[in-house]
PyMOL commands that place a pseudoatom at each C-alpha (Angstrom):
pseudoatom trace, name=CA, resn=MET, resi=1, chain=A, elem=C, hetatm=0, pos=[-149.286, -145.765, -11.628]
pseudoatom trace, name=CA, resn=ALA, resi=2, chain=A, elem=C, hetatm=0, pos=[-152.133, -143.583, -12.814]
pseudoatom trace, name=CA, resn=LYS, resi=3, chain=A, elem=C, hetatm=0, pos=[-152.421, -140.514, -15.019]
pseudoatom trace, name=CA, resn=TYR, resi=4, chain=A, elem=C, hetatm=0, pos=[-153.680, -137.272, -13.492]
pseudoatom trace, name=CA, resn=SER, resi=5, chain=A, elem=C, hetatm=0, pos=[-154.520, -133.926, -14.967]
pseudoatom trace, name=CA, resn=LEU, resi=6, chain=A, elem=C, hetatm=0, pos=[-154.061, -131.318, -12.257]
pseudoatom trace, name=CA, resn=LYS, resi=7, chain=A, elem=C, hetatm=0, pos=[-154.850, -127.609, -12.327]
pseudoatom trace, name=CA, resn=ILE, resi=8, chain=A, elem=C, hetatm=0, pos=[-151.890, -125.992, -10.566]
pseudoatom trace, name=CA, resn=ASN, resi=9, chain=A, elem=C, hetatm=0, pos=[-151.442, -122.233, -10.418]
pseudoatom trace, name=CA, resn=GLY, resi=10, chain=A, elem=C, hetatm=0, pos=[-153.915, -121.812, -13.257]
pseudoatom trace, name=CA, resn=LYS, resi=11, chain=A, elem=C, hetatm=0, pos=[-152.185, -124.248, -15.616]
pseudoatom trace, name=CA, resn=THR, resi=12, chain=A, elem=C, hetatm=0, pos=[-153.007, -127.861, -16.360]
pseudoatom trace, name=CA, resn=GLN, resi=13, chain=A, elem=C, hetatm=0, pos=[-150.212, -130.286, -15.529]
pseudoatom trace, name=CA, resn=GLN, resi=14, chain=A, elem=C, hetatm=0, pos=[-150.167, -133.936, -16.617]
pseudoatom trace, name=CA, resn=ILE, resi=15, chain=A, elem=C, hetatm=0, pos=[-148.494, -136.457, -14.362]
pseudoatom trace, name=CA, resn=ASP, resi=16, chain=A, elem=C, hetatm=0, pos=[-148.244, -140.231, -14.069]
pseudoatom trace, name=CA, resn=VAL, resi=17, chain=A, elem=C, hetatm=0, pos=[-147.752, -141.302, -10.437]
pseudoatom trace, name=CA, resn=ASP, resi=18, chain=A, elem=C, hetatm=0, pos=[-148.899, -143.788, -7.848]
pseudoatom trace, name=CA, resn=PRO, resi=19, chain=A, elem=C, hetatm=0, pos=[-152.366, -142.709, -6.602]
pseudoatom trace, name=CA, resn=SER, resi=20, chain=A, elem=C, hetatm=0, pos=[-151.179, -142.685, -2.988]
pseudoatom trace, name=CA, resn=THR, resi=21, chain=A, elem=C, hetatm=0, pos=[-148.383, -140.177, -3.663]
pseudoatom trace, name=CA, resn=PRO, resi=22, chain=A, elem=C, hetatm=0, pos=[-148.897, -137.076, -1.507]
pseudoatom trace, name=CA, resn=ILE, resi=23, chain=A, elem=C, hetatm=0, pos=[-149.428, -133.950, -3.595]
pseudoatom trace, name=CA, resn=LEU, resi=24, chain=A, elem=C, hetatm=0, pos=[-146.386, -132.433, -1.847]
pseudoatom trace, name=CA, resn=TRP, resi=25, chain=A, elem=C, hetatm=0, pos=[-144.126, -134.954, -3.590]
pseudoatom trace, name=CA, resn=VAL, resi=26, chain=A, elem=C, hetatm=0, pos=[-145.952, -134.539, -6.887]
pseudoatom trace, name=CA, resn=LEU, resi=27, chain=A, elem=C, hetatm=0, pos=[-145.213, -130.811, -6.684]
pseudoatom trace, name=CA, resn=ARG, resi=28, chain=A, elem=C, hetatm=0, pos=[-141.624, -131.099, -5.499]
pseudoatom trace, name=CA, resn=ASP, resi=29, chain=A, elem=C, hetatm=0, pos=[-140.309, -134.259, -7.161]
pseudoatom trace, name=CA, resn=HIS, resi=30, chain=A, elem=C, hetatm=0, pos=[-142.370, -134.604, -10.306]
pseudoatom trace, name=CA, resn=LEU, resi=31, chain=A, elem=C, hetatm=0, pos=[-143.089, -130.963, -11.209]
pseudoatom trace, name=CA, resn=LYS, resi=32, chain=A, elem=C, hetatm=0, pos=[-139.942, -129.402, -9.644]
pseudoatom trace, name=CA, resn=MET, resi=33, chain=A, elem=C, hetatm=0, pos=[-141.991, -126.798, -7.744]
pseudoatom trace, name=CA, resn=THR, resi=34, chain=A, elem=C, hetatm=0, pos=[-139.931, -126.593, -4.576]
pseudoatom trace, name=CA, resn=GLY, resi=35, chain=A, elem=C, hetatm=0, pos=[-141.552, -123.623, -2.836]
pseudoatom trace, name=CA, resn=THR, resi=36, chain=A, elem=C, hetatm=0, pos=[-143.815, -125.931, -0.850]
pseudoatom trace, name=CA, resn=LYS, resi=37, chain=A, elem=C, hetatm=0, pos=[-141.699, -127.457, 1.913]
pseudoatom trace, name=CA, resn=PHE, resi=38, chain=A, elem=C, hetatm=0, pos=[-141.622, -130.798, 3.704]
pseudoatom trace, name=CA, resn=GLY, resi=39, chain=A, elem=C, hetatm=0, pos=[-141.667, -130.351, 7.454]
pseudoatom trace, name=CA, resn=CYS, resi=40, chain=A, elem=C, hetatm=0, pos=[-143.121, -133.130, 9.554]
pseudoatom trace, name=CA, resn=GLY, resi=41, chain=A, elem=C, hetatm=0, pos=[-144.941, -135.413, 7.107]
pseudoatom trace, name=CA, resn=MET, resi=42, chain=A, elem=C, hetatm=0, pos=[-147.945, -135.576, 9.478]
pseudoatom trace, name=CA, resn=ALA, resi=43, chain=A, elem=C, hetatm=0, pos=[-149.808, -132.332, 8.596]
pseudoatom trace, name=CA, resn=MET, resi=44, chain=A, elem=C, hetatm=0, pos=[-148.881, -130.810, 11.939]
pseudoatom trace, name=CA, resn=CYS, resi=45, chain=A, elem=C, hetatm=0, pos=[-146.308, -128.098, 11.175]
pseudoatom trace, name=CA, resn=GLY, resi=46, chain=A, elem=C, hetatm=0, pos=[-147.808, -126.268, 8.184]
pseudoatom trace, name=CA, resn=ALA, resi=47, chain=A, elem=C, hetatm=0, pos=[-144.628, -126.002, 6.082]
pseudoatom trace, name=CA, resn=CYS, resi=48, chain=A, elem=C, hetatm=0, pos=[-146.386, -127.878, 3.264]
pseudoatom trace, name=CA, resn=THR, resi=49, chain=A, elem=C, hetatm=0, pos=[-149.486, -125.648, 3.122]
pseudoatom trace, name=CA, resn=ILE, resi=50, chain=A, elem=C, hetatm=0, pos=[-151.026, -125.066, -0.295]
pseudoatom trace, name=CA, resn=HIS, resi=51, chain=A, elem=C, hetatm=0, pos=[-154.461, -123.834, -1.337]
pseudoatom trace, name=CA, resn=LEU, resi=52, chain=A, elem=C, hetatm=0, pos=[-156.968, -126.367, -2.572]
pseudoatom trace, name=CA, resn=ASP, resi=53, chain=A, elem=C, hetatm=0, pos=[-159.858, -124.428, -4.091]
pseudoatom trace, name=CA, resn=GLY, resi=54, chain=A, elem=C, hetatm=0, pos=[-158.700, -121.456, -2.007]
pseudoatom trace, name=CA, resn=ASN, resi=55, chain=A, elem=C, hetatm=0, pos=[-158.561, -123.301, 1.316]
pseudoatom trace, name=CA, resn=ALA, resi=56, chain=A, elem=C, hetatm=0, pos=[-155.325, -123.791, 3.246]
pseudoatom trace, name=CA, resn=THR, resi=57, chain=A, elem=C, hetatm=0, pos=[-154.515, -127.503, 2.975]
pseudoatom trace, name=CA, resn=ARG, resi=58, chain=A, elem=C, hetatm=0, pos=[-151.605, -129.620, 4.168]
pseudoatom trace, name=CA, resn=SER, resi=59, chain=A, elem=C, hetatm=0, pos=[-150.092, -131.261, 1.111]
pseudoatom trace, name=CA, resn=CYS, resi=60, chain=A, elem=C, hetatm=0, pos=[-147.854, -133.803, 2.857]
pseudoatom trace, name=CA, resn=VAL, resi=61, chain=A, elem=C, hetatm=0, pos=[-150.730, -136.162, 3.699]
pseudoatom trace, name=CA, resn=LEU, resi=62, chain=A, elem=C, hetatm=0, pos=[-153.084, -135.443, 0.789]
pseudoatom trace, name=CA, resn=PRO, resi=63, chain=A, elem=C, hetatm=0, pos=[-152.835, -138.164, -1.863]
pseudoatom trace, name=CA, resn=VAL, resi=64, chain=A, elem=C, hetatm=0, pos=[-152.916, -137.039, -5.472]
pseudoatom trace, name=CA, resn=SER, resi=65, chain=A, elem=C, hetatm=0, pos=[-155.904, -139.335, -5.993]
pseudoatom trace, name=CA, resn=ALA, resi=66, chain=A, elem=C, hetatm=0, pos=[-157.976, -137.095, -3.675]
pseudoatom trace, name=CA, resn=ILE, resi=67, chain=A, elem=C, hetatm=0, pos=[-157.425, -133.905, -5.691]
pseudoatom trace, name=CA, resn=GLY, resi=68, chain=A, elem=C, hetatm=0, pos=[-160.009, -134.557, -8.397]
pseudoatom trace, name=CA, resn=LYS, resi=69, chain=A, elem=C, hetatm=0, pos=[-160.860, -131.348, -10.258]
pseudoatom trace, name=CA, resn=SER, resi=70, chain=A, elem=C, hetatm=0, pos=[-159.859, -129.055, -7.388]
pseudoatom trace, name=CA, resn=ALA, resi=71, chain=A, elem=C, hetatm=0, pos=[-157.583, -126.141, -8.199]
pseudoatom trace, name=CA, resn=ILE, resi=72, chain=A, elem=C, hetatm=0, pos=[-154.204, -126.100, -6.481]
pseudoatom trace, name=CA, resn=THR, resi=73, chain=A, elem=C, hetatm=0, pos=[-152.320, -122.900, -5.702]
pseudoatom trace, name=CA, resn=THR, resi=74, chain=A, elem=C, hetatm=0, pos=[-148.768, -123.066, -4.417]
pseudoatom trace, name=CA, resn=ILE, resi=75, chain=A, elem=C, hetatm=0, pos=[-146.545, -120.274, -3.133]
pseudoatom trace, name=CA, resn=GLU, resi=76, chain=A, elem=C, hetatm=0, pos=[-145.227, -119.948, -6.694]
pseudoatom trace, name=CA, resn=GLY, resi=77, chain=A, elem=C, hetatm=0, pos=[-148.758, -119.216, -7.912]
pseudoatom trace, name=CA, resn=LEU, resi=78, chain=A, elem=C, hetatm=0, pos=[-149.859, -116.828, -5.171]
pseudoatom trace, name=CA, resn=SER, resi=79, chain=A, elem=C, hetatm=0, pos=[-148.579, -113.879, -7.209]
pseudoatom trace, name=CA, resn=GLU, resi=80, chain=A, elem=C, hetatm=0, pos=[-146.591, -113.937, -10.429]
pseudoatom trace, name=CA, resn=THR, resi=81, chain=A, elem=C, hetatm=0, pos=[-144.848, -110.717, -9.412]
pseudoatom trace, name=CA, resn=GLY, resi=82, chain=A, elem=C, hetatm=0, pos=[-144.480, -111.315, -5.657]
pseudoatom trace, name=CA, resn=LYS, resi=83, chain=A, elem=C, hetatm=0, pos=[-146.782, -108.369, -5.028]
pseudoatom trace, name=CA, resn=HIS, resi=84, chain=A, elem=C, hetatm=0, pos=[-149.491, -110.214, -3.106]
pseudoatom trace, name=CA, resn=PRO, resi=85, chain=A, elem=C, hetatm=0, pos=[-150.400, -108.099, -0.034]
pseudoatom trace, name=CA, resn=VAL, resi=86, chain=A, elem=C, hetatm=0, pos=[-149.267, -110.878, 2.314]
pseudoatom trace, name=CA, resn=GLN, resi=87, chain=A, elem=C, hetatm=0, pos=[-145.913, -111.240, 0.578]
pseudoatom trace, name=CA, resn=GLN, resi=88, chain=A, elem=C, hetatm=0, pos=[-145.407, -107.472, 0.682]
pseudoatom trace, name=CA, resn=ALA, resi=89, chain=A, elem=C, hetatm=0, pos=[-146.338, -107.316, 4.378]
pseudoatom trace, name=CA, resn=TRP, resi=90, chain=A, elem=C, hetatm=0, pos=[-143.899, -110.154, 5.110]
pseudoatom trace, name=CA, resn=LEU, resi=91, chain=A, elem=C, hetatm=0, pos=[-141.120, -108.057, 3.605]
pseudoatom trace, name=CA, resn=GLU, resi=92, chain=A, elem=C, hetatm=0, pos=[-142.261, -104.872, 5.338]
pseudoatom trace, name=CA, resn=HIS, resi=93, chain=A, elem=C, hetatm=0, pos=[-142.210, -106.570, 8.747]
pseudoatom trace, name=CA, resn=ASP, resi=94, chain=A, elem=C, hetatm=0, pos=[-139.035, -108.572, 8.045]
pseudoatom trace, name=CA, resn=VAL, resi=95, chain=A, elem=C, hetatm=0, pos=[-140.862, -111.731, 9.125]
pseudoatom trace, name=CA, resn=ALA, resi=96, chain=A, elem=C, hetatm=0, pos=[-138.551, -114.439, 7.844]
pseudoatom trace, name=CA, resn=GLN, resi=97, chain=A, elem=C, hetatm=0, pos=[-135.482, -115.543, 9.750]
pseudoatom trace, name=CA, resn=CYS, resi=98, chain=A, elem=C, hetatm=0, pos=[-134.455, -118.982, 8.515]
pseudoatom trace, name=CA, resn=GLY, resi=99, chain=A, elem=C, hetatm=0, pos=[-137.400, -118.832, 6.107]
pseudoatom trace, name=CA, resn=TYR, resi=100, chain=A, elem=C, hetatm=0, pos=[-138.151, -122.540, 5.966]
pseudoatom trace, name=CA, resn=CYS, resi=101, chain=A, elem=C, hetatm=0, pos=[-141.740, -122.303, 7.219]
pseudoatom trace, name=CA, resn=GLN, resi=102, chain=A, elem=C, hetatm=0, pos=[-142.546, -119.054, 5.466]
pseudoatom trace, name=CA, resn=SER, resi=103, chain=A, elem=C, hetatm=0, pos=[-144.211, -120.361, 2.308]
pseudoatom trace, name=CA, resn=GLY, resi=104, chain=A, elem=C, hetatm=0, pos=[-146.622, -122.351, 4.478]
pseudoatom trace, name=CA, resn=GLN, resi=105, chain=A, elem=C, hetatm=0, pos=[-147.150, -119.364, 6.780]
pseudoatom trace, name=CA, resn=ILE, resi=106, chain=A, elem=C, hetatm=0, pos=[-147.880, -117.091, 3.808]
pseudoatom trace, name=CA, resn=MET, resi=107, chain=A, elem=C, hetatm=0, pos=[-150.275, -119.592, 2.250]
pseudoatom trace, name=CA, resn=SER, resi=108, chain=A, elem=C, hetatm=0, pos=[-152.193, -119.961, 5.542]
pseudoatom trace, name=CA, resn=ALA, resi=109, chain=A, elem=C, hetatm=0, pos=[-152.304, -116.187, 6.043]
pseudoatom trace, name=CA, resn=SER, resi=110, chain=A, elem=C, hetatm=0, pos=[-153.507, -115.495, 2.504]
pseudoatom trace, name=CA, resn=ALA, resi=111, chain=A, elem=C, hetatm=0, pos=[-156.269, -118.119, 2.817]
pseudoatom trace, name=CA, resn=LEU, resi=112, chain=A, elem=C, hetatm=0, pos=[-157.332, -116.490, 6.098]
pseudoatom trace, name=CA, resn=LEU, resi=113, chain=A, elem=C, hetatm=0, pos=[-157.556, -113.046, 4.509]
pseudoatom trace, name=CA, resn=LYS, resi=114, chain=A, elem=C, hetatm=0, pos=[-159.452, -114.387, 1.532]
pseudoatom trace, name=CA, resn=SER, resi=115, chain=A, elem=C, hetatm=0, pos=[-162.116, -115.894, 3.794]
pseudoatom trace, name=CA, resn=ASN, resi=116, chain=A, elem=C, hetatm=0, pos=[-161.957, -113.189, 6.475]
pseudoatom trace, name=CA, resn=PRO, resi=117, chain=A, elem=C, hetatm=0, pos=[-160.675, -109.821, 5.197]
pseudoatom trace, name=CA, resn=LYS, resi=118, chain=A, elem=C, hetatm=0, pos=[-160.827, -108.194, 8.640]
pseudoatom trace, name=CA, resn=PRO, resi=119, chain=A, elem=C, hetatm=0, pos=[-159.572, -110.807, 11.091]
pseudoatom trace, name=CA, resn=THR, resi=120, chain=A, elem=C, hetatm=0, pos=[-159.350, -110.162, 14.815]
pseudoatom trace, name=CA, resn=ASP, resi=121, chain=A, elem=C, hetatm=0, pos=[-156.292, -111.174, 16.822]
pseudoatom trace, name=CA, resn=GLU, resi=122, chain=A, elem=C, hetatm=0, pos=[-158.196, -114.291, 17.854]
pseudoatom trace, name=CA, resn=ASP, resi=123, chain=A, elem=C, hetatm=0, pos=[-159.038, -115.093, 14.213]
pseudoatom trace, name=CA, resn=ILE, resi=124, chain=A, elem=C, hetatm=0, pos=[-155.371, -114.772, 13.288]
pseudoatom trace, name=CA, resn=ASP, resi=125, chain=A, elem=C, hetatm=0, pos=[-154.272, -116.921, 16.235]
pseudoatom trace, name=CA, resn=ASN, resi=126, chain=A, elem=C, hetatm=0, pos=[-156.795, -119.619, 15.318]
pseudoatom trace, name=CA, resn=ALA, resi=127, chain=A, elem=C, hetatm=0, pos=[-155.969, -119.625, 11.609]
pseudoatom trace, name=CA, resn=MET, resi=128, chain=A, elem=C, hetatm=0, pos=[-152.219, -119.677, 12.156]
pseudoatom trace, name=CA, resn=SER, resi=129, chain=A, elem=C, hetatm=0, pos=[-152.077, -122.021, 15.167]
pseudoatom trace, name=CA, resn=GLY, resi=130, chain=A, elem=C, hetatm=0, pos=[-151.197, -125.024, 13.004]
pseudoatom trace, name=CA, resn=ASN, resi=131, chain=A, elem=C, hetatm=0, pos=[-148.146, -123.348, 11.490]
pseudoatom trace, name=CA, resn=ILE, resi=132, chain=A, elem=C, hetatm=0, pos=[-144.950, -123.813, 13.445]
pseudoatom trace, name=CA, resn=CYS, resi=133, chain=A, elem=C, hetatm=0, pos=[-142.050, -121.356, 13.225]
pseudoatom trace, name=CA, resn=ARG, resi=134, chain=A, elem=C, hetatm=0, pos=[-138.927, -122.632, 14.967]
pseudoatom trace, name=CA, resn=CYS, resi=135, chain=A, elem=C, hetatm=0, pos=[-137.439, -119.131, 14.872]
pseudoatom trace, name=CA, resn=GLY, resi=136, chain=A, elem=C, hetatm=0, pos=[-140.409, -117.748, 16.797]
pseudoatom trace, name=CA, resn=THR, resi=137, chain=A, elem=C, hetatm=0, pos=[-141.417, -114.899, 14.501]
pseudoatom trace, name=CA, resn=TYR, resi=138, chain=A, elem=C, hetatm=0, pos=[-145.058, -115.177, 15.560]
pseudoatom trace, name=CA, resn=LEU, resi=139, chain=A, elem=C, hetatm=0, pos=[-145.436, -111.530, 16.599]
pseudoatom trace, name=CA, resn=ARG, resi=140, chain=A, elem=C, hetatm=0, pos=[-144.058, -110.320, 13.270]
pseudoatom trace, name=CA, resn=ILE, resi=141, chain=A, elem=C, hetatm=0, pos=[-146.305, -112.800, 11.443]
pseudoatom trace, name=CA, resn=LYS, resi=142, chain=A, elem=C, hetatm=0, pos=[-149.362, -111.408, 13.240]
pseudoatom trace, name=CA, resn=GLU, resi=143, chain=A, elem=C, hetatm=0, pos=[-148.366, -107.809, 12.492]
pseudoatom trace, name=CA, resn=ALA, resi=144, chain=A, elem=C, hetatm=0, pos=[-147.751, -108.665, 8.846]
pseudoatom trace, name=CA, resn=ILE, resi=145, chain=A, elem=C, hetatm=0, pos=[-151.201, -110.246, 8.571]
pseudoatom trace, name=CA, resn=LYS, resi=146, chain=A, elem=C, hetatm=0, pos=[-152.760, -107.107, 10.072]
pseudoatom trace, name=CA, resn=THR, resi=147, chain=A, elem=C, hetatm=0, pos=[-150.857, -104.947, 7.584]
pseudoatom trace, name=CA, resn=ALA, resi=148, chain=A, elem=C, hetatm=0, pos=[-151.883, -107.177, 4.678]
pseudoatom trace, name=CA, resn=ALA, resi=149, chain=A, elem=C, hetatm=0, pos=[-155.507, -106.985, 5.827]
pseudoatom trace, name=CA, resn=LYS, resi=150, chain=A, elem=C, hetatm=0, pos=[-155.363, -103.164, 5.799]
pseudoatom trace, name=CA, resn=THR, resi=151, chain=A, elem=C, hetatm=0, pos=[-153.677, -103.140, 2.395]
pseudoatom trace, name=CA, resn=SER, resi=152, chain=A, elem=C, hetatm=0, pos=[-156.145, -105.651, 0.934]
pseudoatom trace, name=CA, resn=ASN, resi=153, chain=A, elem=C, hetatm=0, pos=[-159.140, -103.797, 2.353]
pseudoatom trace, name=CA, resn=ALA, resi=154, chain=A, elem=C, hetatm=0, pos=[-157.921, -100.505, 0.935]
pseudoatom trace, name=CA, resn=LYS, resi=155, chain=A, elem=C, hetatm=0, pos=[-158.116, -101.867, -2.624]
for i in range(1, 155): cmd.bond("trace and resi %d" % i, "trace and resi %d" % (i + 1))
show_as sticks, trace
zoom trace
């Protein structure tokens, strides 16, 4: 066991866990932040996507010992009010069906728009290719990202 001081959603959290514990399980089991989902456990489906210093990162394979002083943002921290342009576009386009993958999808999309405010279709396809949606809402996801880009760029 080791003690860690993690910056999560703008707040410092103290935890005492095994250094090899994936940050996903630190978030879910130790800090009771269940918005980040477990999907495959191999960083292939994207359900566990968080932001690490603003970059979309798979949390299921990232040990807590690798976090260092990096800032973590989870779906809970994306917007305190749920008014993030991506979240609003998701609602506008009725993206979610079962909803399981959606926090990871939203985190990947918001990281894309932060780094590339005017993505092309190809940019969106590339950025989102690692996120799997079993319900197949890919077309609505793409349209929501385009809407969020327009909304974000208008501000």
